C-alpha positions in Angstrom: 55.7 67.6 -9.1 55.7 67.9 -5.2 57.7 70.7 -3.7 59.2 70.2 -0.3 59.2 73.3 2.1 62.9 74.3 3.0 63.5 74.0 6.8 64.6 77.2 8.2 67.1 77.5 11.3 67.2 80.5 13.5 69.6 82.1 15.9 67.6 82.7 19.2 68.4 85.5 21.5 67.1 87.3 24.6 67.2 91.0 24.9 69.9 92.4 27.2 67.4 94.4 29.4 65.7 91.0 30.4 66.6 89.3 33.6 66.6 85.4 33.3 66.4 83.2 36.2 66.8 79.4 35.9 66.2 76.2 38.0 66.1 72.6 37.1 62.4 72.8 36.4 61.4 76.4 36.0 62.6 79.6 34.2 61.5 83.3 34.8 62.3 86.1 32.5 61.5 89.7 33.8 61.5 92.6 31.4 63.3 95.6 33.5 61.8 98.1 31.1 58.0 97.5 31.9 58.0 94.8 34.7 56.4 92.1 32.4 57.2 88.5 33.4 57.2 85.3 31.4 57.4 81.8 33.2 57.9 78.4 31.6 58.2 74.9 33.3 58.8 73.1 29.8 61.9 71.2 29.7 62.5 72.2 26.1 62.2 75.8 26.8 64.7 75.6 29.9 67.1 73.8 28.0 67.2 76.4 25.1 67.5 79.2 27.7 70.3 77.4 29.7 72.1 76.8 26.1 71.6 80.6 25.3 73.3 81.7 28.8 76.3 79.6 28.4 79.3 81.8 28.2 80.8 80.2 25.0 77.4 81.1 23.2 77.6 84.8 24.1 73.9 84.9 24.5 72.9 83.4 21.1 71.8 79.7 20.5 71.1 77.9 17.5 67.4 77.2 17.1 66.9 74.4 14.4 63.8 74.0 12.5 62.8 70.9 14.1 63.3 72.5 17.5 61.4 75.5 16.5 58.4 73.2 15.5 58.2 71.8 19.0 54.8 73.0 20.3 56.2 74.3 23.7 59.2 76.2 22.2 56.9 77.6 19.4 54.6 79.0 22.1 57.2 80.3 24.3 59.0 82.1 21.5 55.6 83.5 20.3 55.0 85.0 23.7 58.7 86.2 24.2 58.6 88.1 20.8 55.0 89.5 21.7 56.3 90.9 25.0 59.6 92.4 23.2 61.8 90.0 25.5 63.7 88.4 22.6 63.8 87.3 19.0 64.7 84.9 16.4 66.9 85.5 13.4 67.0 83.5 10.2 70.6 82.1 9.9 70.6 83.0 6.2 70.9 86.5 7.3 74.3 85.7 8.9 77.4 84.1 7.7 78.0 82.8 11.3 76.7 83.1 15.0 75.9 86.9 15.6 77.8 87.2 18.5 77.9 90.4 20.6 81.3 91.6 19.3 82.8 95.0 19.7 83.3 96.3 16.2 85.8 98.7 14.9 85.0 101.8 12.8 85.8 101.1 9.2 85.2 104.8 8.0 88.4 106.6 9.1 87.8 109.2 6.4 84.5 110.1 8.0 85.7 111.0 11.5 84.8 114.7 10.9 81.3 113.5 10.6 81.6 111.6 13.8 82.6 114.9 15.6 79.8 117.0 14.0 77.2 114.6 15.3 78.8 114.0 18.8 80.0 110.5 18.1 83.2 109.3 19.8 86.2 110.1 17.5 87.9 107.0 18.7 88.7 104.6 15.9 88.7 101.6 18.1 85.8 101.1 20.1 87.8 99.0 22.5 88.9 102.1 23.7 85.5 103.0 25.1 85.5 100.0 27.4 85.2 101.0 31.1 85.0 97.4 32.6 85.9 93.7 31.5 84.7 90.5 33.2 87.1 87.6 32.9 85.8 84.0 33.9 88.6 81.7 34.8 88.7 78.0 35.9 90.9 75.0 35.3 90.5 75.1 31.5 91.9 78.6 31.4 94.9 78.9 28.9 97.0 81.7 30.0 99.2 81.8 26.8 96.2 83.0 25.0 94.4 85.1 27.9 97.3 87.1 28.8 98.0 88.3 25.1 94.4 89.1 24.7 94.3 91.4 27.7 97.6 92.9 26.6 96.0 93.9 23.4 93.3 95.9 25.1 93.8 99.7 24.9 93.4 101.8 27.8 92.8 100.9 31.6 89.3 99.4 32.1 88.5 97.7 35.2 89.2 94.0 35.3 86.5 91.6 36.9 88.4 88.1 37.7 85.3 85.8 38.2 85.7 82.2 39.4 88.1 80.2 41.6 91.6 81.5 40.8 93.4 78.8 42.5 91.9 76.3 39.8 93.9 78.2 37.1 97.3 76.1 36.3 100.1 78.6 37.2 97.7 81.2 38.5 100.5 83.1 40.2 101.6 84.0 36.8 98.1 85.4 36.0 98.2 87.4 39.4 101.7 88.8 38.3 100.4 90.0 35.1 97.1 91.6 36.8 99.4 93.2 39.4 101.7 94.8 36.7 98.4 96.2 35.0 97.6 99.8 36.0 93.8 99.1 36.0 91.7 98.5 38.9 91.1 94.6 39.5 88.4 93.0 41.4 88.5 89.5 42.3 85.1 88.1 42.2 84.4 84.8 44.1 82.5 83.1 46.6 83.5 83.2 50.3 84.8 79.5 50.1 87.4 80.6 47.2 89.1 83.5 48.8 92.7 83.3 48.3 95.5 85.2 49.9 97.6 87.5 47.7 101.4 87.9 48.3 102.2 91.4 49.5 103.8 92.4 46.3 100.4 91.5 44.6 98.2 94.0 46.7 98.4 96.9 43.9 95.1 98.1 43.0 93.4 94.8 44.0 90.0 94.6 45.6 87.5 91.8 46.4 83.8 91.0 45.5 82.8 88.2 47.6 79.6 86.2 46.8 77.5 84.8 50.0 75.1 82.1 49.7 72.7 80.9 52.3 72.7 79.0 54.4 76.6 80.0 55.2 79.3 77.5 56.1 80.4 79.6 59.2 83.9 77.8 59.1 84.5 78.9 55.5 83.2 82.3 56.3 85.7 82.6 59.3 88.5 81.4 57.3 87.8 83.9 54.3 87.1 86.8 56.6 90.4 86.3 58.2 92.3 86.3 54.9 90.5 89.5 54.1 91.3 91.3 57.4 95.0 90.4 57.0 95.1 92.0 53.7 93.1 95.1 54.4 92.0 95.4 50.8 88.7 97.0 49.9 85.8 94.3 49.8 82.4 94.4 48.4 79.9 91.6 49.6 77.2 90.3 47.3 74.5 88.5 49.0 72.6 86.0 46.9 69.0 86.0 48.4 66.0 84.0 47.6 63.7 84.6 50.4 62.7 87.1 53.1 64.7 84.9 55.6 67.7 85.4 53.3 67.3 89.2 53.4 67.0 89.1 57.3 70.2 87.2 57.6 72.0 89.4 55.1 71.1 92.5 57.3 72.1 90.6 60.6 75.6 90.0 58.8 75.9 93.5 57.6 75.2 94.8 61.2 77.2 92.0 62.9 80.3 92.6 61.0 80.1 96.1 60.3 80.1 95.8 56.4 80.5 99.1 54.6 80.0 98.0 51.3 77.5 95.2 50.1 74.9 94.4 47.6 71.6 92.2 47.6 71.5 89.9 44.6 68.0 88.5 44.2 68.1 85.0 43.0 65.0 83.2 41.2 64.6 79.7 42.5 61.3 78.7 40.6 59.1 78.9 43.7 59.9 82.5 45.0 57.8 84.6 42.6 56.2 86.2 45.7 59.5 87.2 46.9 60.3 88.8 43.6 57.0 90.5 43.5 57.5 92.1 46.9 61.2 93.1 46.8 62.5 93.0 43.2 60.1 93.8 40.4 59.4 97.3 39.3 55.7 98.4 38.9 54.7 100.6 35.9 54.6 103.6 38.5 58.2 102.8 39.5 59.4 103.1 36.0 57.4 105.9 34.9 58.0 108.0 38.1 59.8 111.4 37.8 61.1 114.0 40.0 59.1 116.7 41.4 58.2 119.6 39.3 57.6 123.1 40.2 53.9 122.4 39.5 53.9 119.5 41.5 55.7 121.4 44.5 52.8 124.2 44.4 50.2 121.5 44.3 51.5 120.0 47.5 51.7 123.3 49.2 48.0 123.7 48.3 47.3 120.6 50.1 49.2 121.6 53.1 47.3 124.9 53.1 44.1 123.3 53.0 44.7 120.8 55.6 46.4 123.6 57.9 43.7 126.0 57.1 41.1 123.5 58.2 42.7 123.2 61.6 43.0 126.9 62.0 39.4 127.4 61.0 38.4 124.5 63.7 40.1 126.4 66.6 38.1 129.6 66.7 35.2 127.6 66.0 35.7 125.3 68.7 36.2 128.3 71.1 32.7 129.5 70.1 31.2 125.9 70.5 32.8 125.7 73.8 31.0 129.0 74.7 28.0 127.7 73.7 28.3 124.3 75.6 29.3 126.3 78.7 26.0 128.7 78.4 24.1 125.3 78.1 25.7 123.8 81.2 27.1 120.8 79.4 30.1 120.8 81.7 27.9 120.3 84.5 25.8 117.6 82.7 28.8 115.6 82.0 30.1 116.2 85.6 26.8 115.2 87.2 26.7 112.1 84.7 30.1 110.7 85.5 30.0 111.3 89.3 26.6 109.8 89.4 28.3 106.6 87.8 31.6 106.8 89.3 31.2 108.9 92.5 34.5 110.1 93.7 36.5 107.0 92.8 39.5 108.2 90.8 39.9 104.9 89.1 36.5 105.0 87.6 36.5 108.6 86.5 39.9 108.0 84.9 38.2 105.2 83.2 35.2 107.2 82.1 37.6 110.1 80.6 39.8 107.4 78.7 36.9 105.7 77.2 35.2 109.1 76.1 38.4 110.2 74.3 39.0 106.7 72.8 35.4 106.7 71.2 35.9 110.4 70.1 39.2 109.8 68.4 37.6 107.0 66.4 35.7 109.6 64.6 37.5 112.7 64.9 40.9 114.7 64.7 42.6 114.4 68.0 43.2 118.2 68.0 39.6 119.0 67.7 38.7 116.5 70.4 41.4 118.1 72.8 40.2 121.6 72.1 36.5 120.9 72.5 36.4 118.3 75.2 39.3 118.8 77.6 37.6 122.1 79.1 34.5 119.9 79.8 36.4 117.2 81.7 38.6 119.7 83.8 36.3 119.7 86.8 36.3 115.8 86.6 40.0 116.0 86.5 40.1 118.2 89.5 37.4 116.3 91.4 39.4 113.1 91.1 42.5 114.8 92.4 44.7 114.4 89.3 47.2 116.7 88.2 46.1 118.4 84.9 49.6 117.9 83.3 49.6 113.9 84.3 45.9 113.7 83.0 46.7 115.9 79.8 49.3 113.4 78.8 47.1 110.4 79.2 44.4 112.2 77.2 46.7 113.0 74.3 47.9 109.5 74.2 44.3 108.0 74.3 43.1 110.4 71.6 45.7 109.0 69.3 44.8 105.4 70.1 41.2 106.3 69.0 42.6 107.5 65.6 43.9 104.1 64.7 41.1 102.0 65.8 37.9 101.0 63.8 35.2 101.6 63.1 36.8 104.9 61.3 40.4 105.1 62.4 41.1 108.2 60.4 45.1 107.5 60.5 44.5 103.7 59.6 42.3 104.6 56.8 44.8 107.2 55.5 47.8 104.6 55.7 45.7 102.1 53.9 44.8 104.5 51.1 48.5 105.5 50.5 49.7 101.9 50.6 46.7 100.3 48.9 46.4 97.8 51.9 43.2 96.2 53.1 41.7 98.1 56.1 40.6 94.7 57.7 44.1 93.1 57.5 45.7 96.5 58.8 43.3 96.4 62.0 43.8 92.8 62.8 47.7 93.5 62.6 47.1 96.6 64.8 45.4 94.7 67.6 48.6 93.8 69.4 49.8 97.4 69.2 46.6 98.7 70.7 46.8 96.3 73.5 50.3 97.5 74.4 49.2 101.2 74.2 46.4 100.6 76.4 48.9 98.8 78.9 51.1 101.9 78.5 48.3 104.3 79.4 47.2 102.3 82.5 50.9 102.3 83.5 51.0 106.1 83.4 47.8 106.2 85.4 48.8 103.9 88.0 52.4 105.6 88.2 52.3 109.2 87.6 55.9 109.6 88.5 56.4 108.5 84.8 54.8 111.4 83.6 55.6 114.0 86.4 59.3 113.3 87.0 60.6 116.1 84.6 57.8 118.8 85.4 58.6 118.2 89.2 62.2 118.7 88.6 61.6 122.3 87.0 59.1 123.1 89.8 
């Protein structure tokens, strides 16, 4: 006797903390709890996820035995479960589709237990609702929607999503919302903004979705409607690239938007954009606020750094005294004047080169304390004002701090941000050139530095 294996059907669902992005040819799932991602370009998988996300399915799709046996679907679900991003449930365990319904407490005689354990004493869980999203379109039946909304206790915020103008007799729906005491948000694209009648402007606000590229005619029309109504507006920018982000920032600044949000959209080929701007790392998720122990640990590091500088200052004084006894100032003076003579341009160039080289290997504070006294005779011999040349030396010492081969500041930034030293140095080349041009301008036009000192005498 041959026994046949009974086919098992399942309910397929994705966990609510998982972000799902779909395009025609790819799918991206992102676990917001641990930053793990799951991608697929298989048609069967994309179709299953699209079916799951349909509003009428409430996040649950029927997974037949034949569908589950498909190689791509089976592999996807196995990985999905391993990453705790979704699950499948045997339909035999449920009398119907396990929709995410809001239940009622059915133990009214046990309410005292709820209070003891700090549970909500409300018998109707609907009374705990704070916000409801309603999707409307041409198929919306007001004879069913309005009675349902009237049955909801309390005054949760109502989000009306979609193009209200597509609803048959939508003015009747707006009249109901206007009489409802709860706050109302009209959520739509900038192409579907409708003008409310003056008597409808009660507790209404707008949430306007903006896609790129923007149709400026539609945008100007909708903006004029919004300005005429003086209702609160929140703009939601759907962005999928760095260019979209920049355009959104320009719009916010240009139109003085006080309230806005950035909504990242997955397109199938912008995973780098998500990694850079959206995804959380494990460190982000596990980060905590600073404790007292952390605070004193930071203080310890500050004291060590500051103490090092404070120790260097008296040591520099001693070192300077020794160098003076050894006539190093005279040696430097003779070497520079032997090369540059009395030419102030060459002398200034030698001083600049000296402090750039020193800045590459040492802290600028130390360089200034140790070596400025040694070059003062050169500054006097060239006829430079000490204040003028002092400013140039400080800027030059800081330039040395960001240039290879050491570049202490650059190495510190690379260590903190986990960047490659070579790439950062390459990116700094234009900035270093600009700084050198700036130093040359200060040398050629001392009035830039000496204007304020001359004013105070």
